[in-house]
C-alpha positions as CSV (number, residue, x, y, z in Angstrom):
1,M,0.1,-0.2,0.2
2,K,2.9,2.2,-0.6
3,G,2.1,5.6,-2.0
4,F,-1.6,5.1,-0.8
5,V,-3.2,7.4,2.0
6,V,-6.2,6.7,4.1
7,R,-9.0,9.2,5.4
8,I,-10.0,9.0,8.8
9,T,-12.8,10.6,11.1
10,I,-12.2,10.5,14.7
11,A,-15.2,11.2,16.6
12,L,-15.5,11.4,20.4
13,I,-18.1,9.4,21.9
14,D,-20.9,10.7,24.1
15,A,-19.8,14.5,24.1
16,H,-22.8,16.7,24.8
17,A,-21.3,18.7,21.8
18,P,-19.6,17.0,18.7
19,I,-15.8,16.7,18.7
20,W,-14.4,15.3,15.8
21,R,-11.2,15.1,13.7
22,R,-10.7,14.1,10.1
23,V,-7.1,13.1,9.3
24,I,-5.2,11.8,6.4
25,V,-2.6,9.2,7.1
26,P,-0.2,7.2,4.9
27,A,-2.1,3.4,4.2
28,T,1.5,1.9,5.5
29,F,0.7,3.6,9.1
30,T,-0.3,1.1,11.7
31,L,-2.7,1.0,14.9
32,A,0.3,2.1,16.8
33,D,0.8,5.3,14.3
34,L,-2.8,5.9,14.5
35,H,-2.6,6.0,18.5
36,T,0.2,9.0,18.0
37,V,-2.1,10.9,15.4
38,I,-5.3,10.6,17.7
39,Q,-3.2,11.7,20.5
40,A,-1.8,14.8,18.3
41,A,-5.4,15.4,17.0
42,M,-7.1,15.3,20.1
43,G,-4.3,17.2,22.1
44,W,-3.8,14.5,24.6
45,Y,-0.2,13.6,25.9
46,G,-0.3,9.6,26.0
47,Y,0.2,9.2,29.5
48,H,-2.5,6.4,29.9
49,L,-3.1,3.1,28.5
50,H,-5.5,2.6,25.6
51,H,-6.5,-0.1,23.1
52,F,-8.5,-0.6,19.7
53,T,-11.4,-2.9,19.4
54,I,-11.7,-4.4,15.9
55,S,-14.6,-7.0,15.3
56,D,-14.3,-7.7,18.9
57,T,-10.6,-8.3,19.0
58,L,-8.4,-6.2,21.3
59,F,-5.3,-4.2,20.1
60,G,-2.8,-2.2,22.3
61,D,0.7,-1.9,23.2
62,R,1.2,-4.8,24.9
63,E,4.2,-3.9,26.7
64,A,2.8,-0.8,28.2
65,A,0.0,-2.7,29.4
66,G,2.0,-4.9,31.1
67,E,-0.2,-6.6,33.9
68,F,-3.2,-4.3,33.3
69,G,-3.5,-5.5,29.9
70,D,-6.2,-7.8,28.7
71,K,-4.6,-11.4,28.3
72,E,-6.6,-11.1,24.8
73,L,-4.6,-7.9,23.8
74,Q,-2.8,-8.2,20.5
75,S,0.0,-6.2,19.0
76,E,-1.1,-2.8,17.4
77,R,2.2,-2.8,15.8
78,D,1.4,-4.9,12.6
79,I,-2.2,-4.1,11.4
80,K,-1.9,-1.5,8.8
81,M,-4.6,1.1,8.0
82,G,-4.5,0.3,4.2
83,L,-4.9,-3.3,4.9
84,L,-7.8,-2.6,7.1
85,A,-9.5,-0.2,4.8
86,R,-9.0,-2.6,1.7
87,E,-10.5,-5.6,3.7
88,G,-13.5,-3.8,4.9
89,E,-12.9,-3.0,8.5
90,R,-14.2,0.4,8.2
91,L,-15.5,1.1,11.7
92,F,-13.8,0.5,14.9
93,S,-13.3,2.0,18.6
94,Y,-10.5,3.3,20.3
95,V,-10.4,3.8,24.0
96,Y,-7.9,6.3,25.8
97,D,-7.4,6.3,29.7
98,Y,-9.0,3.5,31.5
99,G,-10.3,5.9,34.4
100,D,-11.6,8.9,32.0
101,N,-12.8,6.2,29.5
102,W,-12.5,8.6,26.3
103,T,-13.7,6.7,24.0
104,C,-13.5,7.3,20.0
105,A,-15.4,6.0,16.9
106,I,-12.9,5.5,14.1
107,I,-14.2,5.7,10.6
108,L,-12.1,4.8,7.8
109,E,-13.8,6.8,4.9
110,A,-11.4,6.4,1.9
111,L,-8.3,4.7,0.6
112,Y,-6.9,6.8,-2.4
113,P,-3.3,7.7,-4.0
114,A,-1.3,10.0,-1.9
115,L,-1.2,13.8,-3.6
116,Q,2.5,15.0,-4.2
117,G,3.7,17.8,-2.0
118,I,1.1,17.0,0.9
119,P,3.0,16.1,4.3
120,Y,1.4,13.0,5.6
121,P,-0.1,12.8,8.0
122,C,-2.3,15.9,8.0
123,L,-5.6,17.4,9.3
124,D,-8.3,17.5,6.8
125,G,-11.2,18.9,9.0
126,S,-12.5,19.3,12.7
127,E,-15.1,20.7,15.1
128,G,-15.0,21.3,18.7
129,A,-12.2,22.1,21.3
130,S,-9.9,19.4,22.5
131,P,-10.8,18.0,26.2
132,P,-8.0,18.3,28.3
133,E,-6.7,15.0,29.7
134,D,-7.8,13.9,33.6
135,V,-11.2,15.9,34.1
136,G,-13.1,12.8,34.2
137,G,-13.8,11.9,30.9
138,V,-16.9,13.3,28.5
139,W,-19.1,13.9,31.6
140,G,-16.5,15.9,33.6
141,Y,-15.5,18.0,30.5
142,D,-19.3,18.8,29.8
143,E,-19.9,19.7,33.5
144,L,-16.5,21.8,33.2
145,V,-17.7,23.4,30.2
146,A,-20.9,24.1,32.0
147,A,-19.4,25.6,35.0
148,F,-17.2,27.7,32.9
149,A,-20.2,29.8,31.4
150,D,-21.7,30.0,34.5
151,P,-20.1,32.5,37.1
152,K,-22.5,31.4,39.6
153,H,-21.5,27.8,39.4
154,D,-19.5,26.5,42.2
155,Q,-16.8,24.7,39.9
156,H,-16.8,28.1,37.8
157,E,-13.0,29.1,39.2
158,E,-11.8,25.7,38.8
159,A,-13.1,25.8,35.0
160,I,-11.4,28.9,34.5
161,E,-8.3,27.9,36.2
162,Q,-8.3,24.5,33.7
163,F,-9.6,26.6,30.6
164,G,-7.9,29.5,30.9
165,N,-10.1,33.1,30.2
166,D,-10.1,32.7,26.7
167,F,-11.6,29.5,26.3
168,D,-14.7,28.8,23.6
169,P,-15.7,25.0,23.4
170,E,-16.5,25.4,19.6
171,I,-13.0,26.7,18.7
172,F,-10.2,24.2,17.8
173,D,-6.7,24.9,17.5
174,N,-5.8,23.9,13.8
175,D,-2.4,25.3,14.0
176,A,-1.5,23.3,17.2
177,V,-2.7,20.0,15.7
178,A,-0.9,20.7,12.6
179,E,2.3,21.5,14.6
180,A,1.8,18.2,16.4
181,L,1.3,16.0,13.2
182,A,4.3,17.7,11.8
183,T,6.2,16.0,14.6
184,I,4.8,12.6,13.6
185,V,6.4,13.0,9.9
186,K,10.0,14.2,10.8
187,P,11.0,11.1,12.9
188,R,9.6,8.7,10.2
189,A,11.2,10.1,7.3
190,R,14.7,10.3,9.0
191,S,14.4,6.8,10.1
192,R,14.3,5.8,6.2
193,K,17.8,7.4,5.8
194,R,20.4,5.1,5.4
195,P,24.0,6.1,6.5
196,A,26.5,7.0,4.1
197,P,29.0,4.3,2.7
198,S,32.1,6.1,4.6
199,A,30.0,6.0,7.8
200,R,29.4,2.2,7.9
201,H,31.8,0.1,10.0
């Protein structure tokens, strides 16, 4: 699937207002790569465990999960986006942070040839601000958003401290996500470079 890309929508489930990101990634990206993309697209930092569920099979980072991982957890490093899209696995789920339980629907929308001059992965659409980590999942986030909007709410000051004075739940920081996605591209590009013959031993 070299030379192809997959367009993917990542939609946060159960949020009061729509929160979704559409990204385009190389078809050679694995589920492990997709995890990194989701973290960047959602503004999260990868502090917590995660897994994907595809046709009742769990995939994740088995080494990171350790004793906390499901015994049936399969490696996420061998499953490529292009193969999933080609074989018809177009809808599956992603769970991040088993405490807050952020759950996203992952939709593989299209598989097509990459365009010249486009740095992949890249952002192709979005809606809703990125919810911060460790706020109690979608329910905790929705409560904080309500508190932020209501000066009389008993959590109003906490919400301001969490979000800052200029927070708007409908505004998404495209530039920040673009920068985060760009950092995913560079290490992969460098890893493909071979040392010059004179540098080999």
